[in-house]
C-alpha positions in Angstrom: 0.0 0.0 0.0 1.3 3.4 -0.9 1.7 6.2 1.6 -0.8 9.1 1.1 1.8 11.7 -0.1 4.9 9.9 -1.3 3.2 7.2 -3.3 0.5 9.4 -4.8 0.5 9.5 -8.6 -0.4 13.1 -8.3 2.9 13.8 -6.6 5.3 11.9 -8.7 7.6 14.9 -9.1 7.6 15.4 -5.3 8.2 11.7 -4.6 11.1 11.5 -7.1 12.6 14.8 -5.9 12.5 13.7 -2.2 14.2 10.4 -3.1 17.0 12.1 -5.1 17.6 14.6 -2.4 17.6 11.9 0.3 19.8 9.4 -1.5 22.1 11.5 -3.7 22.1 15.1 -2.6 21.7 15.0 1.2 24.2 17.8 1.7 22.9 20.1 -1.1 20.3 22.9 -1.0 17.0 21.3 -1.9 16.1 24.6 -3.8 18.8 23.9 -6.3 17.0 20.7 -7.6 14.2 21.6 -9.9 12.0 19.6 -12.3 14.4 20.6 -15.1 17.8 20.1 -13.4 19.9 17.7 -15.6 20.4 14.6 -13.5 22.5 12.4 -15.8 24.4 14.9 -17.9 24.7 17.1 -14.8 26.5 14.3 -12.9 24.0 13.9 -10.2 23.2 10.4 -11.2 25.9 8.0 -12.2 25.3 4.4 -13.3 24.8 3.0 -9.8 22.6 5.9 -8.8 20.5 5.3 -11.9 20.0 1.7 -11.0 18.9 2.7 -7.5 16.5 5.2 -9.0 15.0 2.6 -11.4 14.5 0.1 -8.5 12.9 2.8 -6.4 10.5 3.8 -9.3 9.5 0.2 -9.9 8.8 -0.4 -6.2 7.2 2.9 -5.4 4.9 3.0 -8.4 4.5 -0.7 -9.0 5.8 -0.4 -12.6 8.2 -2.5 -14.7 11.0 -0.7 -16.4 12.9 -2.5 -19.1 16.7 -2.0 -19.6 16.2 -0.3 -23.0 13.9 2.3 -21.2 16.7 3.5 -18.9 17.8 6.2 -21.2 18.5 9.9 -21.0 15.1 10.7 -22.7 13.3 9.1 -19.7 15.6 9.9 -16.8 17.4 13.2 -17.5 15.1 15.4 -15.3 12.5 15.0 -12.6 9.9 16.2 -15.1 10.9 13.6 -17.7 11.0 10.9 -15.0 7.5 11.8 -13.9 6.2 11.8 -17.5 7.8 8.4 -18.0 6.3 7.0 -14.8 2.9 8.3 -15.8 3.2 6.6 -19.2 3.9 3.3 -17.4 0.9 3.5 -15.1 
């Protein structure tokens, strides 16, 4: 069962942002991470972090992400991630 705020489909951006801040940017200013901040090309997510993010998305939103879907077009920004997750729901 999903938690009311973090698991809500209406709050995908919030849920993803909270995860990235907690897991990868705990020492950074949360205001610096926006829906358009480049995550992969900006060096925030490396290959290991990307795998962690994919596992989180699959578990949090009960979706199945194929290896060929873990590309920049789907995972470069929080906005793109949210759109990708919505397309999988």
